[in-house]
N, C-alpha and C positions, 0 to 999 in steps of 0.2 A: 501464541504470538503476543508480543508486548509492544507498547507504544515506544519504548526506548530501544534504540538499536545502537550497537557499538560503533564508535567513530574510528574505524581502522583505516589508516592511510593506505593508498595503493602503493605497490612496489614500483620503484623506478625501473624502467626498461634498460637492460644492459646495452652498451655501445658495441657495435660490430668492429671487427678488426679492420685495420687500414688495408686498402687494396694492394699496397706495396708488400704487406705481410703475406697475403695470398700469392702474389706474384713470385716472391722469394721462395716460398714453400713449394710452389709449382715447379720452378726451375731446378731447385736442389733435389727434389724428389725424382725428377726425370734423369738428372745426372747420376744420382745414386743407383737407380734401377739399371741404367745402361752399364754402369760399372760392374754391377752384379752379373749381368748377362755376359759381359766379356770375360769376367772372372770364371764363370762356370764353363762356358764353351766358346772361346774366342774363334777357334778355327772354323767351326760349322757356320757361325753367324757371318763372319767376314768373307767366307768363300762363296756364299750363296747370296746373290743380290736381293732376291725376293724375300728370303728368310731374314736377311739383314734389315731390310726395310720394315718388316713386321716387328722384329725384336728391338730395333733401335729407334723406331719412330712411333708405331701404333701402340704397342704394349706400354712403353714408357708414358705415353700420353694418358692411357687409362689409369696407370698407377699414380701419376701426378694428380689427375683429377680426383682419385680416391683419397689421397693424403690431404689435398686441399679441402675436399669435402669433409673429412674428419675434423679439420680445424674449424670449419664453419659450423659443423654439427655441435661442437662444444658451445659456441655462442648461441646457436639455436636452442639448445637444451635449457640454457639459462633464460633465454627469452620466453620459452614455453612455460617455464616455472613461474615467471613473473606474470605473464598473461593469464595463466590458469588461476593464479591467486587473485588477480584483479577481476577476472570474470566471475569468480565466486562471490566477491564483494558486490558486484553489480547485480548478480542474480538474487543474492540475499536481500538487497535493498529493493529490488523489483518485486519480490514476493511480499516484502513488508509493505510496500506502497499499495499493492493489490489488496492486501488485508485491510490497510487503513482506509482505503477508498471505497470499501463496500458500504452499501447504503440500503435504506428501505424507503419505499414510496409513501409520501404523505398524500393520500388520496383526497381527503377532505378534512375540514376542521371548522369549529365554531366555538365561540366563547361568550361569556356573559360577565360583565363587571358593572360597577356603579356608574362608570363613564361609558356612554355610547360611542361607538367608532373610536375606541381607545387608540388603536394603532395609527390611524390617520392623524389624530390629534397629536400624538407623541412625535410623529415624523414631521409635523408642521404642514400636512397636506390638507387639513381641514380645521377651521377654527383656531383657537389658541392652545398651546401646550399646557395640559393640566399640571399644577404644582401642588403636591400634597405631602411634603416630607414629614416623616415622624408621625404620621396619622394612621389610624386604623379605619379603613373604609369598608363598611358593610354594604351589601347589596340591599338597599333600603326597600325596594319593591317586594322583596321576599319577606322581610320582617313585618311588612304591613298587612300580609295576608292572614286571614283568620283560619285557614285550613292549611294542609300540607302543600308546600310550594313545588313538590316534585313534578306535577303535571306541567306547571308553568315553566319550570327549568327545562324539562324535556322538550317542550314546545319551542323553546328558544335555541337550544343547542343540538337537538336531534332531528327535528323536522326539516331544517334547511339541508340536511345531509341525506334525506330520504332516498332520493334518486340514485345516488352512488352506493348507498348501503344495499339497496335492493338489486343493484347490478352485480354484486358479489355473492357467491353461493355460500361459502362457509365463513362465518364471522364469530370470533371469540370476543366476548364483551368483558372488559375489566372495569367493574363499577367500583370506584374508589371514593370513600367518604371520610370526612374527619371524625365522624362518629358512626358506629355500626348501626344499621337499621335493616332488619330482615324484611320489613315491609317495602323497602326500596326496590328489591329484586322483583317482587310481585307487581309493584306499581309500574316499573319500567316495562315488564313483560306485557301487562295489560295495555299500557299506552301504545306500545309497538303493535300489538294485535289490533287494537281499535283503529289505528291509523295505517294499517297494512304495511308496516315496516318489517323487513325480513330479519327479525330477532326473536328467538324463542327463550323461554325461561331457562332451559337446560344449557344455553350458551353463555349465561351470565355468571361471572365469578365476582363475589362481593369481598371487599377488603376495607378495613377501617384505617388504612394508612395509604398515603400516596407514594408509589414507587419512585425511585431515583431514575434519572436518565440512563443509568447503567443497564437497565433492562433492555435498552435498544441493542446492546451487544448480543443478547440472547436471541432476539428476533432476527437479527442479521445472520448469526452463525448457525442457528438451527434450521434455517430455510423452511419456515412454516409453509404448509400448503393451504393455510387458512389466513384470513385477514384478522387484524386486531383493532377493535374499537375501544379506545381508552376514554372513560368518562370520569372526570374528576369533579366532585361536588365539595367545594371548600366553603362551607358556611355552617352556621349554627343558629337556629331561630330561638333557642332557649337562652344561650349564654353568648356574650360577646367574645369573639376570638381575639387573640393577642396580635393578629395580623389581618390584613385586608382580605376580603372574601372574593372568590371568583368561582365560576363554573366553566368547564370546557370539555369538548369532545374532539378527539383526534382519531382519524381512521388511517391505519397503517396497513400496507400490503405490498408483497412482492410477487403476487401471482400475475400471470401474463396479462390477464384482462385489465388489471389495475393500471398497467402501463399506458393504456389508452384513455384513462380517466383523469390523470394528472401527471404533470412533469416534475412536480416537486419531489425532491429527494432529501432525506435526512441522513447524514453520514455518521459513521461510527464515532461516538463521543469520546473525547479525551478526559480521563479521570486523573486529577493531579492534586497536589497540596500546595499551600502558599509557599513553602520552602523550595518546592521544585517547579513552581509555575514558570519562572523565567526560562529554565532549561527546556521544560516540556512544551512550551509554546513554540519553541524552535522545531521540535519534532512534528508538531501539527502543521507548521508552515512547510516543512520539508515533504510531508506526505502529499501536500497540494490536493486536498479533496475537492476544493473548488479552485478554478483558475485564479491565480493570485490577483490579477488585475480586476477580477470581478467581485472580490470581497469588498462590500461597500458599506455595510452597517454592522454595528455591534450593540446587542441588547444585554444588559446585565441585571442580575437580581441578587440582592443581599451581599454583594461583595464588600470586603473590607477596603478601606482606603489604600492599604498597601497593595492588595491584589489589583485594584483598579488602576493604580499608578503604574504597576508593571505592564499592564495591557496598553495603557496610554503611551508609555515610553517605547513599546514595541511597534505600535501601529501609527503613532504620530510622527515617527522618524521618516523624513522625506527620502532618506537613502535606504529605507527598509524594503523588504520583499513584498510585504502587504502594507498598503497605506490606506488608513481610514481617516476621513476628515473629522476634526473635533466635534462638529455639529451633527455627525452621524453616529455618535455614541450616545446610547439612551440608558442611563441608570434608572430603572423602573421604580426604585425606592423613592425617587423624587416625584414621580407621577402618581403612584398608587399608595404611597405611604409604606408602612411596615410590611415586609414580605416574609414568607416562610420558604423552606426548601422546596416545597411543591410548586412554587410559582415558576419554576423552570419550564413547566409545560405550558403555562400561559405565555411566557416569553417566546416559546417556540411557535405558538399560534400567531402572536403578534409579528414575529419575523416572517411567517408565511404570508401575512398581509403585505409585508414589505416587498417580498419577491413578486407577488401578484400586482403590486403597484409600480412595477418596473424598476425597483431599487437594487436589482441584481442579487449577488450572493450575500447571505446573512450569517452572522456569527452570534451565538448565544453563550454567555458565560454566567453560570449559576452557582451559588454557594450551596453546598450540601451540609451535612452535619459536621464533618471534619475535612471534607474534600471539596474540590472545585470541578465542575463539569463544564466542558466547552464543546458545543455542538455547532455544526455548520449545515446550512440549508441552501439549496440552489435548485433552479429548474434546468440546469445543465450538468452533465457529467463529463469528466475528462476522458479522453480516449484511453482504452485499456492498454496497460503496459504489457509488453511481451518479454519473456525472459530471453536473453541473448546467449545461446549456447553454440554459436558458430565460431569454433576455434579449430584451425587446422593443426591437429596434434600429431598426426603421423609424420615422422621424420623422414621425408622423402629423400632429402640429400644424403642423410646418413645411410639409408637403405642402398642407394645406388653406389655410394662410396664403398660400402662393404662388398657389394657385388663386384664392382670393378677391381677392388683389391684382390678378391679371391680369384677372379679371372686372370689377373696378372700373375699371381702365384702359380696357378694351373699352367699358364702359358710358359712360365719360366721353368717349371718342372718338366714340361713336355719336351724340352730340348733333348734330354737324355733318359728320363725316367718313365715317361708315360707314352704308351702307344697312341697314335692319332685316333684310332677308332674308339678309344676310351674317353676322349676329350669331351664329346657331346654329353655323355652320361655324367661326367664330373661337373660340367657347367650346370646341368639341370639340378643336380644334387646341391651344388653351391648356392644356386638361387633359392632353393627350398630352405636350406639352412639359414640363409640370410633373412628370409621372412620370419623364421622362428626366432632368430637372434635379435630381431628388432621388436617384434610384437610382444613377446613374453616380458622382457625387461620394461617395455613401455607401460604395460598393464600395471605392473607392481610399482613403477615409478609414479604413475598417476594416483594409485591408491595411497602412496605415501604423501604425495602433495595434498590430497584431500584430507587425510588424517591430520597433517600439520595445520591446514587452514581451520579445520573444525576445532582443533585444540585452541588455536588463537582466538577464534570466534567465541567459543563458550567461556574461555578464560576471561574475556573482557566483560562478561556479565557479573563476575564475582566481585 
């Protein structure tokens, strides 16, 4: 599944014939049948009142209904073709929205930066908003330590999450650092052991790079039966980094027990590029991961002015589907100085603070190496979309028209050519043949309709 879906217009529904057309066909069919009856055996029909009523009133009525039904069936077949095509579009879009709206729970999170209560200050809920454009902000307390700061960092970002970590059974730990350190794994394991935190050394995977938000796709699609604790340590006590330092821990899980621990959900991220941003943001809005009127704040990291302007043009438009106030857009480059690609995870933690502070749905737009990632976060999920496959496809009118037509022909032949005792058997056989004559062509017709739609759908991706 991809974020982009074809914009195929629905087919216009055909117009039904005028009632006067049906009335004319009905009358002419009755007159025609009566003429045929009189032509075949005028004497027998006119000499017997009961037989005359049957052949000049009842049977012509059946025949007229069948011919009128055939005319309607032509319209109905065109209608079914259009409805079948449109239903396929709706179901494709429904499946796409189901895919786009998948999410993973953010059970808990914690972060450490040079600025205390960073999210509250950026949102203007506490103190004054920090302004540090074009600066590199280290975590000064770490650099002032004479020994390894790992225990201090774990105390700040792991200990507050102890209760929720211990409530989950299987946890995979992704320990990501800007520089590889084999001692970090042992230090984390020892810290957790001494503080009775449910993390073992065998659960820890060390990496010297911070993964992109694209990894969330994997967590959502593979349906892990284990929880993920991501720990990002972005600092260097020996050398000054070219961007501001931070540490954070984020606990993700989709196991059932986690649903009772937190309502926060991180939705499938959109991966795009600057040249496609304007179009792709439209697909994100169309997916409606978060109820449109609940998207309230936008956090950005390292975005170019061009990308930021595209987002502002989209969300500042008072006629747009999602409206974000200008004072609810937070370019973290102005608050924390120079940022790296990894700061997307810090922005996610800050956005989680936004939700917990009653600021409704949050959006994060982060610059990657050559791509832009857009994530949404909320404590509410939209009601699941159900595919609509309720389409009355069986041509009932055509079936009865065919049956009535065959009955009329049988009745016509019975005047001279068929014994009365054979009529019942012929009627049963006619009904059975009508079922076959309707069902088999209908099956192949629907197969053809489906093939035609699939060809149009896949052709639109090229």
